[in-house]
A tleap script that builds the chain and sets N, CA, C and O, in Angstrom:
source leaprc.protein.ff14SB
mol = sequence {
  NLEU VAL ASP ILE GLY PRO ASN VAL ALA ASP
  GLY GLY ARG VAL LEU TYR SER LEU TYR GLY
  ILE VAL GLU HIE SER GLY SER MET ARG GLY
  GLY HIE TYR ALA ALA TYR VAL LYS VAL ARG
  VAL PRO SER LYS LYS LEU LEU GLU HIE ILE
  ALA SER ASN LYS SER VAL GLN GLY LEU LYS
  GLU SER VAL GLY ALA SER SER GLY GLN TRP
  VAL TYR VAL SER ASP ILE HIE VAL GLN MET
  VAL PRO GLU SER ARG VAL LEU ASN ALA GLN
  ALA TYR LEU LEU PHE TYR GLU ARG ILE CLEU
}
set mol.1.N position { -19.349 -27.973 -43.020 }
set mol.1.CA position { -18.866 -27.043 -42.027 }
set mol.1.C position { -17.758 -27.678 -41.215 }
set mol.1.O position { -17.784 -28.875 -40.927 }
set mol.2.N position { -16.796 -26.870 -40.856 }
set mol.2.CA position { -15.682 -27.316 -40.030 }
set mol.2.C position { -15.679 -26.493 -38.760 }
set mol.2.O position { -15.713 -25.264 -38.814 }
set mol.3.N position { -15.639 -27.159 -37.619 }
set mol.3.CA position { -15.584 -26.493 -36.322 }
set mol.3.C position { -14.128 -26.436 -35.908 }
set mol.3.O position { -13.511 -27.471 -35.653 }
set mol.4.N position { -13.569 -25.223 -35.839 }
set mol.4.CA position { -12.155 -25.061 -35.554 }
set mol.4.C position { -11.875 -25.041 -34.045 }
set mol.4.O position { -10.717 -25.139 -33.638 }
set mol.5.N position { -12.889 -24.917 -33.228 }
set mol.5.CA position { -12.682 -24.910 -31.785 }
set mol.5.C position { -12.999 -23.562 -31.185 }
set mol.5.O position { -13.613 -22.718 -31.838 }
set mol.6.N position { -12.586 -23.345 -29.942 }
set mol.6.CA position { -12.911 -22.088 -29.260 }
set mol.6.C position { -12.318 -20.874 -29.960 }
set mol.6.O position { -11.187 -20.909 -30.446 }
set mol.7.N position { -13.091 -19.813 -30.004 }
set mol.7.CA position { -12.638 -18.543 -30.533 }
set mol.7.C position { -11.934 -17.816 -29.393 }
set mol.7.O position { -12.514 -17.647 -28.321 }
set mol.8.N position { -10.713 -17.390 -29.604 }
set mol.8.CA position { -9.922 -16.747 -28.561 }
set mol.8.C position { -10.612 -15.493 -28.042 }
set mol.8.O position { -10.552 -15.207 -26.846 }
set mol.9.N position { -11.259 -14.750 -28.913 }
set mol.9.CA position { -11.837 -13.466 -28.528 }
set mol.9.C position { -13.012 -13.592 -27.558 }
set mol.9.O position { -13.067 -12.861 -26.569 }
set mol.10.N position { -13.947 -14.498 -27.818 }
set mol.10.CA position { -15.149 -14.553 -26.980 }
set mol.10.C position { -15.421 -15.919 -26.360 }
set mol.10.O position { -16.457 -16.090 -25.718 }
set mol.11.N position { -14.533 -16.896 -26.527 }
set mol.11.CA position { -14.733 -18.218 -25.935 }
set mol.11.C position { -15.745 -19.075 -26.676 }
set mol.11.O position { -16.000 -20.208 -26.265 }
set mol.12.N position { -16.335 -18.564 -27.767 }
set mol.12.CA position { -17.319 -19.325 -28.541 }
set mol.12.C position { -16.658 -20.221 -29.558 }
set mol.12.O position { -15.434 -20.348 -29.574 }
set mol.13.N position { -17.463 -20.854 -30.419 }
set mol.13.CA position { -16.955 -21.729 -31.468 }
set mol.13.C position { -16.813 -20.935 -32.763 }
set mol.13.O position { -17.519 -19.951 -32.981 }
set mol.14.N position { -15.894 -21.373 -33.614 }
set mol.14.CA position { -15.683 -20.753 -34.913 }
set mol.14.C position { -15.966 -21.806 -35.969 }
set mol.14.O position { -15.378 -22.887 -35.946 }
set mol.15.N position { -16.869 -21.493 -36.900 }
set mol.15.CA position { -17.233 -22.423 -37.964 }
set mol.15.C position { -16.747 -21.901 -39.311 }
set mol.15.O position { -16.779 -20.699 -39.574 }
set mol.16.N position { -16.297 -22.826 -40.160 }
set mol.16.CA position { -15.864 -22.500 -41.504 }
set mol.16.C position { -16.600 -23.392 -42.495 }
set mol.16.O position { -16.894 -24.551 -42.203 }
set mol.17.N position { -16.891 -22.844 -43.665 }
set mol.17.CA position { -17.576 -23.582 -44.722 }
set mol.17.C position { -16.665 -23.689 -45.944 }
set mol.17.O position { -16.086 -22.697 -46.386 }
set mol.18.N position { -16.546 -24.904 -46.485 }
set mol.18.CA position { -15.739 -25.138 -47.674 }
set mol.18.C position { -16.440 -24.553 -48.899 }
set mol.18.O position { -17.621 -24.819 -49.122 }
set mol.19.N position { -15.718 -23.756 -49.696 }
set mol.19.CA position { -16.318 -23.208 -50.909 }
set mol.19.C position { -15.471 -23.423 -52.156 }
set mol.19.O position { -15.891 -23.060 -53.255 }
set mol.20.N position { -14.278 -24.011 -52.005 }
set mol.20.CA position { -13.463 -24.253 -53.184 }
set mol.20.C position { -12.363 -25.269 -52.923 }
set mol.20.O position { -11.825 -25.357 -51.820 }
set mol.21.N position { -12.042 -26.034 -53.956 }
set mol.21.CA position { -10.970 -27.033 -53.897 }
set mol.21.C position { -10.195 -26.957 -55.203 }
set mol.21.O position { -10.782 -26.826 -56.278 }
set mol.22.N position { -8.874 -27.039 -55.104 }
set mol.22.CA position { -8.024 -27.143 -56.286 }
set mol.22.C position { -7.408 -28.537 -56.273 }
set mol.22.O position { -6.892 -28.991 -55.252 }
set mol.23.N position { -7.468 -29.207 -57.419 }
set mol.23.CA position { -6.868 -30.531 -57.601 }
set mol.23.C position { -5.679 -30.419 -58.553 }
set mol.23.O position { -5.687 -29.605 -59.476 }
set mol.24.N position { -4.672 -31.235 -58.322 }
set mol.24.CA position { -3.541 -31.327 -59.247 }
set mol.24.C position { -3.410 -32.768 -59.697 }
set mol.24.O position { -3.424 -33.682 -58.873 }
set mol.25.N position { -3.284 -32.975 -60.991 }
set mol.25.CA position { -3.015 -34.316 -61.508 }
set mol.25.C position { -1.715 -34.245 -62.285 }
set mol.25.O position { -1.429 -33.247 -62.945 }
set mol.26.N position { -0.945 -35.288 -62.205 }
set mol.26.CA position { 0.337 -35.312 -62.884 }
set mol.26.C position { 1.464 -35.506 -61.890 }
set mol.26.O position { 1.287 -36.136 -60.848 }
set mol.27.N position { 2.628 -34.960 -62.220 }
set mol.27.CA position { 3.801 -35.132 -61.372 }
set mol.27.C position { 4.295 -33.773 -60.884 }
set mol.27.O position { 3.692 -32.737 -61.166 }
set mol.28.N position { 5.405 -33.800 -60.144 }
set mol.28.CA position { 6.014 -32.559 -59.663 }
set mol.28.C position { 6.605 -31.751 -60.823 }
set mol.28.O position { 6.779 -30.538 -60.707 }
set mol.29.N position { 6.907 -32.405 -61.918 }
set mol.29.CA position { 7.510 -31.726 -63.071 }
set mol.29.C position { 6.470 -31.151 -64.034 }
set mol.29.O position { 6.798 -30.324 -64.884 }
set mol.30.N position { 5.254 -31.578 -63.903 }
set mol.30.CA position { 4.223 -31.082 -64.800 }
set mol.30.C position { 2.894 -31.713 -64.471 }
set mol.30.O position { 2.834 -32.731 -63.781 }
set mol.31.N position { 1.843 -31.122 -64.957 }
set mol.31.CA position { 0.534 -31.672 -64.690 }
set mol.31.C position { -0.553 -30.678 -65.042 }
set mol.31.O position { -0.363 -29.775 -65.857 }
set mol.32.N position { -1.678 -30.864 -64.417 }
set mol.32.CA position { -2.859 -30.061 -64.721 }
set mol.32.C position { -3.581 -29.705 -63.431 }
set mol.32.O position { -3.683 -30.527 -62.520 }
set mol.33.N position { -4.076 -28.489 -63.358 }
set mol.33.CA position { -4.867 -28.047 -62.212 }
set mol.33.C position { -6.317 -27.882 -62.628 }
set mol.33.O position { -6.609 -27.394 -63.720 }
set mol.34.N position { -7.223 -28.291 -61.751 }
set mol.34.CA position { -8.656 -28.102 -61.956 }
set mol.34.C position { -9.246 -27.689 -60.615 }
set mol.34.O position { -8.607 -27.863 -59.578 }
set mol.35.N position { -10.453 -27.146 -60.627 }
set mol.35.CA position { -11.051 -26.641 -59.395 }
set mol.35.C position { -12.512 -27.045 -59.268 }
set mol.35.O position { -13.206 -27.268 -60.260 }
set mol.36.N position { -12.955 -27.134 -58.025 }
set mol.36.CA position { -14.367 -27.276 -57.679 }
set mol.36.C position { -14.745 -26.005 -56.934 }
set mol.36.O position { -14.050 -25.599 -56.003 }
set mol.37.N position { -15.843 -25.377 -57.337 }
set mol.37.CA position { -16.280 -24.126 -56.732 }
set mol.37.C position { -17.747 -24.244 -56.365 }
set mol.37.O position { -18.552 -24.738 -57.155 }
set mol.38.N position { -18.099 -23.789 -55.159 }
set mol.38.CA position { -19.500 -23.813 -54.731 }
set mol.38.C position { -20.173 -22.513 -55.159 }
set mol.38.O position { -19.730 -21.423 -54.796 }
set mol.39.N position { -21.240 -22.641 -55.928 }
set mol.39.CA position { -21.994 -21.488 -56.415 }
set mol.39.C position { -23.259 -21.382 -55.578 }
set mol.39.O position { -24.113 -22.269 -55.615 }
set mol.40.N position { -23.377 -20.294 -54.822 }
set mol.40.CA position { -24.541 -20.129 -53.932 }
set mol.40.C position { -25.742 -19.535 -54.646 }
set mol.40.O position { -26.870 -19.995 -54.468 }
set mol.41.N position { -25.498 -18.511 -55.454 }
set mol.41.CA position { -26.583 -17.848 -56.164 }
set mol.41.C position { -26.342 -18.033 -57.657 }
set mol.41.O position { -25.684 -17.215 -58.300 }
set mol.42.N position { -26.884 -19.118 -58.195 }
set mol.42.CA position { -26.605 -19.429 -59.603 }
set mol.42.C position { -27.315 -18.475 -60.562 }
set mol.42.O position { -28.369 -17.922 -60.247 }
set mol.43.N position { -26.727 -18.299 -61.719 }
set mol.43.CA position { -27.345 -17.485 -62.763 }
set mol.43.C position { -28.496 -18.268 -63.387 }
set mol.43.O position { -28.632 -19.469 -63.155 }
set mol.44.N position { -29.307 -17.601 -64.164 }
set mol.44.CA position { -30.416 -18.257 -64.863 }
set mol.44.C position { -29.886 -19.367 -65.774 }
set mol.44.O position { -30.479 -20.443 -65.860 }
set mol.45.N position { -28.782 -19.102 -66.443 }
set mol.45.CA position { -28.193 -20.089 -67.355 }
set mol.45.C position { -27.742 -21.336 -66.585 }
set mol.45.O position { -27.918 -22.455 -67.066 }
set mol.46.N position { -27.170 -21.151 -65.410 }
set mol.46.CA position { -26.737 -22.276 -64.593 }
set mol.46.C position { -27.938 -23.087 -64.123 }
set mol.46.O position { -27.886 -24.317 -64.122 }
set mol.47.N position { -29.015 -22.423 -63.724 }
set mol.47.CA position { -30.234 -23.126 -63.303 }
set mol.47.C position { -30.823 -23.942 -64.455 }
set mol.47.O position { -31.307 -25.055 -64.245 }
set mol.48.N position { -30.782 -23.393 -65.665 }
set mol.48.CA position { -31.270 -24.128 -66.836 }
set mol.48.C position { -30.411 -25.368 -67.076 }
set mol.48.O position { -30.926 -26.420 -67.453 }
set mol.49.N position { -29.110 -25.242 -66.858 }
set mol.49.CA position { -28.199 -26.379 -67.024 }
set mol.49.C position { -28.524 -27.476 -66.007 }
set mol.49.O position { -28.514 -28.661 -66.341 }
set mol.50.N position { -28.811 -27.074 -64.767 }
set mol.50.CA position { -29.185 -28.038 -63.730 }
set mol.50.C position { -30.455 -28.775 -64.140 }
set mol.50.O position { -30.528 -30.001 -64.047 }
set mol.51.N position { -31.451 -28.021 -64.593 }
set mol.51.CA position { -32.730 -28.605 -64.979 }
set mol.51.C position { -32.580 -29.591 -66.132 }
set mol.51.O position { -33.297 -30.591 -66.188 }
set mol.52.N position { -31.663 -29.322 -67.045 }
set mol.52.CA position { -31.494 -30.205 -68.199 }
set mol.52.C position { -30.620 -31.416 -67.889 }
set mol.52.O position { -30.500 -32.311 -68.726 }
set mol.53.N position { -30.007 -31.468 -66.707 }
set mol.53.CA position { -29.115 -32.575 -66.346 }
set mol.53.C position { -29.562 -33.286 -65.080 }
set mol.53.O position { -28.722 -33.711 -64.287 }
set mol.54.N position { -30.868 -33.425 -64.872 }
set mol.54.CA position { -31.381 -34.092 -63.675 }
set mol.54.C position { -30.983 -35.559 -63.606 }
set mol.54.O position { -31.042 -36.172 -62.540 }
set mol.55.N position { -30.583 -36.118 -64.729 }
set mol.55.CA position { -30.214 -37.528 -64.733 }
set mol.55.C position { -28.835 -37.773 -64.121 }
set mol.55.O position { -28.474 -38.917 -63.845 }
set mol.56.N position { -28.063 -36.703 -63.907 }
set mol.56.CA position { -26.735 -36.852 -63.317 }
set mol.56.C position { -26.908 -37.192 -61.845 }
set mol.56.O position { -27.494 -36.421 -61.086 }
set mol.57.N position { -26.395 -38.351 -61.446 }
set mol.57.CA position { -26.572 -38.832 -60.085 }
set mol.57.C position { -25.985 -37.867 -59.073 }
set mol.57.O position { -24.838 -37.440 -59.201 }
set mol.58.N position { -26.790 -37.520 -58.051 }
set mol.58.CA position { -26.320 -36.693 -56.962 }
set mol.58.C position { -26.552 -35.206 -57.130 }
set mol.58.O position { -26.355 -34.454 -56.176 }
set mol.59.N position { -26.968 -34.746 -58.317 }
set mol.59.CA position { -27.219 -33.319 -58.474 }
set mol.59.C position { -28.476 -32.912 -57.732 }
set mol.59.O position { -29.465 -33.645 -57.710 }
set mol.60.N position { -28.429 -31.747 -57.131 }
set mol.60.CA position { -29.595 -31.231 -56.428 }
set mol.60.C position { -30.611 -30.742 -57.455 }
set mol.60.O position { -30.245 -30.138 -58.463 }
set mol.61.N position { -31.878 -31.005 -57.193 }
set mol.61.CA position { -32.896 -30.554 -58.136 }
set mol.61.C position { -33.222 -29.090 -57.941 }
set mol.61.O position { -33.625 -28.414 -58.888 }
set mol.62.N position { -33.057 -28.591 -56.735 }
set mol.62.CA position { -33.279 -27.174 -56.498 }
set mol.62.C position { -32.064 -26.616 -55.778 }
set mol.62.O position { -31.456 -27.283 -54.942 }
set mol.63.N position { -31.728 -25.401 -56.113 }
set mol.63.CA position { -30.542 -24.788 -55.540 }
set mol.63.C position { -30.973 -23.601 -54.703 }
set mol.63.O position { -31.538 -22.643 -55.230 }
set mol.64.N position { -30.714 -23.652 -53.408 }
set mol.64.CA position { -31.028 -22.556 -52.517 }
set mol.64.C position { -29.802 -21.702 -52.293 }
set mol.64.O position { -28.675 -22.145 -52.512 }
set mol.65.N position { -30.024 -20.472 -51.854 }
set mol.65.CA position { -28.915 -19.548 -51.633 }
set mol.65.C position { -27.984 -20.046 -50.541 }
set mol.65.O position { -26.786 -19.769 -50.581 }
set mol.66.N position { -28.514 -20.780 -49.565 }
set mol.66.CA position { -27.659 -21.219 -48.472 }
set mol.66.C position { -26.929 -22.523 -48.789 }
set mol.66.O position { -25.831 -22.759 -48.285 }
set mol.67.N position { -27.535 -23.368 -49.622 }
set mol.67.CA position { -26.905 -24.659 -49.887 }
set mol.67.C position { -25.910 -24.584 -51.035 }
set mol.67.O position { -24.765 -25.012 -50.887 }
set mol.68.N position { -26.314 -24.064 -52.143 }
set mol.68.CA position { -25.422 -23.932 -53.274 }
set mol.68.C position { -25.277 -25.194 -54.089 }
set mol.68.O position { -25.803 -26.248 -53.731 }
set mol.69.N position { -24.558 -25.076 -55.186 }
set mol.69.CA position { -24.308 -26.176 -56.111 }
set mol.69.C position { -22.831 -26.161 -56.461 }
set mol.69.O position { -22.253 -25.099 -56.692 }
set mol.70.N position { -22.217 -27.341 -56.500 }
set mol.70.CA position { -20.802 -27.457 -56.834 }
set mol.70.C position { -20.613 -27.523 -58.338 }
set mol.70.O position { -21.390 -28.160 -59.048 }
set mol.71.N position { -19.565 -26.852 -58.818 }
set mol.71.CA position { -19.235 -26.788 -60.235 }
set mol.71.C position { -17.763 -27.174 -60.395 }
set mol.71.O position { -16.904 -26.706 -59.648 }
set mol.72.N position { -17.484 -28.037 -61.381 }
set mol.72.CA position { -16.119 -28.448 -61.706 }
set mol.72.C position { -15.625 -27.577 -62.852 }
set mol.72.O position { -16.321 -27.422 -63.856 }
set mol.73.N position { -14.432 -27.005 -62.713 }
set mol.73.CA position { -13.875 -26.114 -63.723 }
set mol.73.C position { -12.483 -26.605 -64.110 }
set mol.73.O position { -11.600 -26.722 -63.261 }
set mol.74.N position { -12.294 -26.892 -65.402 }
set mol.74.CA position { -11.001 -27.342 -65.911 }
set mol.74.C position { -10.789 -26.733 -67.285 }
set mol.74.O position { -11.422 -27.143 -68.258 }
set mol.75.N position { -9.907 -25.763 -67.363 }
set mol.75.CA position { -9.673 -25.014 -68.602 }
set mol.75.C position { -10.999 -24.419 -69.079 }
set mol.75.O position { -11.580 -23.589 -68.381 }
set mol.76.N position { -11.484 -24.821 -70.241 }
set mol.76.CA position { -12.747 -24.269 -70.732 }
set mol.76.C position { -13.939 -25.164 -70.394 }
set mol.76.O position { -15.076 -24.823 -70.721 }
set mol.77.N position { -13.698 -26.288 -69.751 }
set mol.77.CA position { -14.755 -27.237 -69.401 }
set mol.77.C position { -15.355 -26.872 -68.043 }
set mol.77.O position { -14.636 -26.796 -67.047 }
set mol.78.N position { -16.670 -26.645 -68.001 }
set mol.78.CA position { -17.381 -26.336 -66.759 }
set mol.78.C position { -18.551 -27.302 -66.659 }
set mol.78.O position { -19.334 -27.438 -67.600 }
set mol.79.N position { -18.669 -27.978 -65.506 }
set mol.79.CA position { -19.693 -29.010 -65.356 }
set mol.79.C position { -20.251 -29.001 -63.935 }
set mol.79.O position { -19.501 -28.865 -62.969 }
set mol.80.N position { -21.554 -29.145 -63.815 }
set mol.80.CA position { -22.205 -29.300 -62.514 }
set mol.80.C position { -21.849 -30.686 -61.983 }
set mol.80.O position { -21.879 -31.667 -62.726 }
set mol.81.N position { -21.513 -30.762 -60.694 }
set mol.81.CA position { -21.154 -32.051 -60.109 }
set mol.81.C position { -21.835 -32.215 -58.750 }
set mol.81.O position { -22.136 -31.227 -58.079 }
set mol.82.N position { -22.077 -33.463 -58.348 }
set mol.82.CA position { -22.663 -33.704 -57.028 }
set mol.82.C position { -21.624 -33.453 -55.931 }
set mol.82.O position { -20.420 -33.573 -56.158 }
set mol.83.N position { -22.105 -33.107 -54.758 }
set mol.83.CA position { -21.221 -32.846 -53.625 }
set mol.83.C position { -20.355 -34.059 -53.289 }
set mol.83.O position { -19.225 -33.903 -52.826 }
set mol.84.N position { -20.875 -35.261 -53.517 }
set mol.84.CA position { -20.100 -36.474 -53.224 }
set mol.84.C position { -18.803 -36.515 -54.038 }
set mol.84.O position { -17.781 -36.987 -53.539 }
set mol.85.N position { -18.831 -36.029 -55.281 }
set mol.85.CA position { -17.611 -35.989 -56.096 }
set mol.85.C position { -16.596 -35.015 -55.502 }
set mol.85.O position { -15.395 -35.284 -55.495 }
set mol.86.N position { -17.084 -33.898 -55.013 }
set mol.86.CA position { -16.210 -32.893 -54.404 }
set mol.86.C position { -15.565 -33.450 -53.140 }
set mol.86.O position { -14.369 -33.266 -52.918 }
set mol.87.N position { -16.345 -34.122 -52.324 }
set mol.87.CA position { -15.832 -34.654 -51.067 }
set mol.87.C position { -14.836 -35.784 -51.278 }
set mol.87.O position { -14.065 -36.100 -50.372 }
set mol.88.N position { -14.839 -36.397 -52.456 }
set mol.88.CA position { -13.885 -37.457 -52.775 }
set mol.88.C position { -12.710 -36.974 -53.621 }
set mol.88.O position { -11.886 -37.778 -54.058 }
set mol.89.N position { -12.632 -35.669 -53.852 }
set mol.89.CA position { -11.561 -35.112 -54.666 }
set mol.89.C position { -10.214 -35.253 -53.954 }
set mol.89.O position { -10.146 -35.269 -52.725 }
set mol.90.N position { -9.155 -35.353 -54.743 }
set mol.90.CA position { -7.789 -35.378 -54.213 }
set mol.90.C position { -7.319 -33.929 -54.089 }
set mol.90.O position { -6.649 -33.405 -54.980 }
set mol.91.N position { -7.673 -33.298 -52.987 }
set mol.91.CA position { -7.466 -31.868 -52.808 }
set mol.91.C position { -5.995 -31.492 -52.693 }
set mol.91.O position { -5.228 -32.136 -51.977 }
set mol.92.N position { -5.617 -30.443 -53.408 }
set mol.92.CA position { -4.281 -29.851 -53.333 }
set mol.92.C position { -4.351 -28.602 -52.465 }
set mol.92.O position { -3.489 -28.378 -51.615 }
set mol.93.N position { -5.380 -27.792 -52.683 }
set mol.93.CA position { -5.669 -26.604 -51.878 }
set mol.93.C position { -7.142 -26.618 -51.502 }
set mol.93.O position { -7.982 -27.027 -52.304 }
set mol.94.N position { -7.465 -26.176 -50.297 }
set mol.94.CA position { -8.840 -26.061 -49.833 }
set mol.94.C position { -9.109 -24.597 -49.486 }
set mol.94.O position { -8.253 -23.929 -48.907 }
set mol.95.N position { -10.285 -24.102 -49.836 }
set mol.95.CA position { -10.668 -22.723 -49.538 }
set mol.95.C position { -11.898 -22.733 -48.643 }
set mol.95.O position { -12.924 -23.326 -48.977 }
set mol.96.N position { -11.778 -22.065 -47.498 }
set mol.96.CA position { -12.849 -21.984 -46.518 }
set mol.96.C position { -13.202 -20.529 -46.260 }
set mol.96.O position { -12.379 -19.630 -46.432 }
set mol.97.N position { -14.452 -20.317 -45.841 }
set mol.97.CA position { -14.861 -18.995 -45.381 }
set mol.97.C position { -15.428 -19.129 -43.978 }
set mol.97.O position { -16.055 -20.134 -43.644 }
set mol.98.N position { -15.205 -18.119 -43.170 }
set mol.98.CA position { -15.704 -18.140 -41.803 }
set mol.98.C position { -17.198 -17.846 -41.801 }
set mol.98.O position { -17.663 -16.921 -42.467 }
set mol.99.N position { -17.946 -18.649 -41.038 }
set mol.99.CA position { -19.384 -18.468 -40.903 }
set mol.99.C position { -19.617 -17.640 -39.654 }
set mol.99.O position { -19.207 -18.036 -38.563 }
set mol.100.N position { -20.270 -16.497 -39.798 }
set mol.100.CA position { -20.519 -15.618 -38.643 }
set mol.100.C position { -21.782 -15.994 -37.916 }
set mol.100.O position { -22.137 -15.357 -36.924 }
savepdb mol mol.pdb
quit
């Protein structure tokens, strides 16, 4: 969560939650884009994938609707990743949503 400071409308605080990151590798002339996306309500297939990959360091064993699970997406490659990998990403774009 990111606290942006006082809300102009009511004097309260405004909180934002990170839900996506885009990474760029390469140079200004060319390269590759990949993304990290937070999945809050995983499908049955995604839950089965989590269960079969418990050996991956940092993966959550249970996924709640409020916490979510991070997924790395690069072309056709999709992989569950620990939050620590996301937080260490070389972010090009960050996507936040306002928490009400």
